[in-house]
C-alpha positions, 0 to 999 in steps of 0.5 A: 259607601261613598268614593274609595280608591284601592291599589291592589298591586303596583310595579313592574310585576303587575298593576291593578287598582280599584275605583269605587262609588255608591253604584260601581266598582271599577278595576283599572288594569289586570296585571296580576293573576285572576286568583291573586286579584280575587285574593286581594279584593277579598282581603279588602272586604270586597266581593269580586262578583260586585265588580262592574267593569274593567278598564285597561290603560295599555297592553303591556303584560304587567297591565294585562297578565290576568285579563283573559281569565278575569274577563272570562270569570267576571263577564263584565264590560271590558273597556279598552282603546281599539289599538290596545285591544288589537295589540293585546289580541295578537299576543294572547291565545286560548287553548284553541290558538284563537284570541280570547272571546270577550263577551262585553268589549267596549272600545273607547277613544282618548279624549272622549269621556264615557259613563260607568254607572255614576262614574264619569271616566275620561281617558287621555293620551300619555307618552309611552311605547304602547299602541294607544296608552292612556291615563284616566280621570274619574269624576263621581260624587263631586270628587276627581281621581286621576291615575297616570303611570307608564309615561316617559315625561309629563306633557302639558296635555297630561298636566291639564288632566291632573288639575283639581284632583282629590286623589292623584295616583302618579308614577315615580318609577326610578331614581336616575342614579340607581338606574344608570348604575344598575344591572339593566342592559344599556338598551333597557336603560335608554328605553326607561329614560326615554320620552316614551319610557317611565317617569323618574322620581326627579321628573315627578319632583319637577312637576310638583315644584313647577306645575302641580296645583297642590289640590289633592288630599292624597298623592299615591306614588305608583309603579316604583321599580324594584331594581332601580328605586327604593320607597324611601328615596321616592317618598323623600323626593316627592315630599321635598318637592311638595315642600310647604304645599303639603303642610298648608293643604295637609296632603298625604303622600302614600306609596303603592306596593307590589306584593300587597294592597295599599290602604284604601283611600276613602273620600 
């Protein structure tokens, strides 16, 4: 089969991605319902029963909405940071009012890699207003995939993890002018624009211009705001910032969508 990457959903109403190798299929986040997750997997020709593990970046609802049901039905290992699990368990209760029972909970620490079949997973700390939020890199069959969304800015430590990627899935959440002129309360606007909020088109463009190594064959713009961004604006900002790098290295810039899976990337 080789290595594949699929974005099942991406945005403020739910996030879920899948990384596949010859020996494993990993779901990253469970922000849409279990039923919708299964539906989208099947639309890609994937059997939900073949999922090997679930990874969670952080406990916000658009990343864990369907997790309790998904974990119960799939009964596969669930990987979370310890503080993330504690925060999630405090807000989720089953019919008896108790935290959901997870049959195969695996706790990880940012900065320490672990193995799922033939995939090496590295969780790394990101700046976001959650208990212990992380991004991930995946190394398998000579390729490197990075997934990082929900970060207020791009610190040096994160930039280091994004080097030498074949696939880079990165947040392009909002256009600053749209956000400032939009309908959100000022307190929410401040939170989104803060250093523990979300990455703007402009901040991502700055990263592409100043510190991106240009190595990824595929760049996926993810977690676009439906209220404060537009796909064409995000795409134009990224492509302008990439400039000649895109032509020289044949980068392909893609947009992850909220309501339907994105075309599977095959490496």
